[in-house]
N, C-alpha and C positions, 0 to 999 in steps of 0.2 A: 591335562594341558592347562585348564584354569588355574589350578593350584600351582603349576610351575610358574605361570606369569604372575600371580601374587606374590610368590617366593622372590622372583626377580625384582619387583618393585619394593618388596619388604627390604631387600639388600640393598637397593640403592638409597633408600630413606636411610639405613643403618649407616651407610657410607657417609649420607649427608650429615647426620648427626655428630659424626666425629669432629667436624670442623665449625659447624654452625649450631652448636646447642642442640636444640630440639627441633630444630626447622630442617624438613625435609626438602633438599633441593635436587632437581634433576637438569642435567645441563640441555640446551635445547638441541634438536636432531639436526645434522648438518644436511638439509635439503637443498639440492641445486634450484636455484631460480630461472633456469633458461626455458622451462615450460611455461612461464607466466609471460603472455603475449598481449594482454589487455592494457591499452595505453592510457596514460594519465587522463586525458580530456573524457574519455568514456567512463572512468572510474568517477570522476567528479559528477557528472551529470546523472549517473545511476545513483550514486549516494544522495544526491539531491530528489531524485524519485523517489526515493524511500521516504523522505520528510513529507513531499507530496501527497503520497498515498496515506500516510499516518494522519495527515491534516485533514484530508478528506473522510477519513474514517471517524475524526472526531466532529465534524460537522454532521455527519449522519446520525453519530450518537446523540447529539443535540436535538437533531429532528426526531429521532425515536422517542427521546425522554419528553420532549415537549407534547407529542399525540398520546403519550401513555398518562398524562396528568389526569386527575380526576375531573377537572374543571373542562377539559377537551374531549377525553375519552374516545379516541379513534384507534382502536386496537388494531385495525388491520394497517393502518399506514404506520403505527409504531413496529408493527412486526416487519414491516416492509423496509423501513429506514435502518432498524437495527440489524437485519440482515445485509443490506447494503454496506453498514459499517464494517461488518465481519469480512465481507469480499475485499474491501479496500485493505483491510488489515492482512489478509492473506496475499494480496498482491506485494504489499511491503515485504513480507517474509520471502516471498518467491524470488524478489529482487536481491536481497540480502543473500539467499541460498545460492543465486547465480554467481554473485561476487566472490563468494566462498570457493565455488567450484572452480573458478577461475585464477584462484590464489590471492584474493584481495581480502580486507577486513580481517587480517591475522592478529590484530592487536585488540582493541575494545570496542566492541560493536556498539556498545551504549553511546558512544560519542556521536553517532549519527544523528542523535535526537537530543534537541534542547527545547526545552519548555519555558513559555508556552510555544506551541509548534504553530507555525503560521504557513499559509499556502503561498502568499506571495506579499510583496513589501506593501501593497495596498490594503491589505487584510490582516490588521493585528487582533481582531478580536471575533471570536465565534459567536455568530448569532443564537439566541436562545429562544424566541418566540415567533411565531409565524400567524399572518391574520387569518389564513385559510389554507386547505391542503393542497388547494390549487397553487397558490403562491410558493409552496413547500416543493411540489414536484417541479414549478419552474426553476427554482434555485437548485435543485438537484441536477437538473438538465444542464444548467450553465457550469456547475460544478464538474460534471462529466466531461462536458466540451474542454474544459481548462485542463483537465488530466490528460485528455487524449492529445491536446497540442503540446503538452509537456512530453510526452512519450514520442510524438512525431520529432521534436527537437532534439531528443535522445538519438534517433535514427539518423538524422541529418548530421550530428556531430561525429557519430561513430562511422559513417560512410566516409567521412573525409576529415577526420581531425586536425585540428590545427595545433601549433605549439610541438610538433613532433619532429623528430630528425626523418621520418620516413612519411612524407606528406601523403604518398600514395597508398597509406595503409587503409584498408577497409575491412571492419569486423563483421565479416558476413555472418558469423554464428550469432552474435549479438544482435545483429539487426533482423535476421530471421526469427529469432527468439521473440522478440519484441513484437513483430508483426503478426506472427502465427498466436502466440499465447496472449498478447495483450490487446493490440489494435482490433483484432476480430472481436473480442468480448467487449471493448469499449463502444464500437460501432452499434454491436446488437444491443447493448445497453441504452445506449443514447435513443435509439429507434424505440425502444420498449417504454422508456420514460416518455418520449414525444407522444407514443400512442395513448398512454395513460392519460396525460395531461389533456389531450384531444378529447377523449371520452369522458372525462370527469368535467370539462367545460360544457360539452353538449347538456350532460345529466343535470348541472346546475342550471343551465339556461332554461330547461325544461321544469325542473323540479325545485329549483332553488336550494336551501340548505338540505332539504331533505334528499336531495341528489348526491351531496356529499356523504351523507349517511349511509345510502344504499351502496355507494361506491366503496365505502369502508369496509362493509359487511362482506362484499363480493371480493374486495382484496385480501381480507381475512382467510376466506375459504378458498383462495387459489384461484378463483374464477375469471380474473382479469390479469 
């Protein structure tokens, strides 16, 4: 069967070379578009969310790199923030995959991203240094809150999108997907960061800089 498919593709390429030199051209398939029902406002906010997730990933990468420096040497925090960056990148991929499932992004997916990626209009640069791990965790919590608000805005838009012929349109599947797969994780992540920030603050009040060192060791071993 595989050989038969290869043979068919080879025939198509040979047919293409007859009129276009050595260029292999295949005509696009004639696929109906009636199954594509996601409205444009939803597509736009979902595409914007891809950029938001990538921007968050880049900020976490900056945090991870900062605490990995030999002059800082906090491997626990570095590992935590690098893992957080991977999670944000995976979120961006999940959104892209969802849009593809709904018949969107059929052209150049790379157009979604423009560098430098920014989270919002007031944030044109990615921070490179933090005075303490406590400050970094606080920034991370604020970042997650911004991402959560962005997801909620998508839900609001897709429950009752404007600029459409059918104003009563409600994309139940997309809304359910975001609530189940994204908001649940966002709220748990925020609670986890708030707990870590609280514990670290108490340890530093009691032990000073040694508290941050001990917290980092526990974070590295997965004990916090």
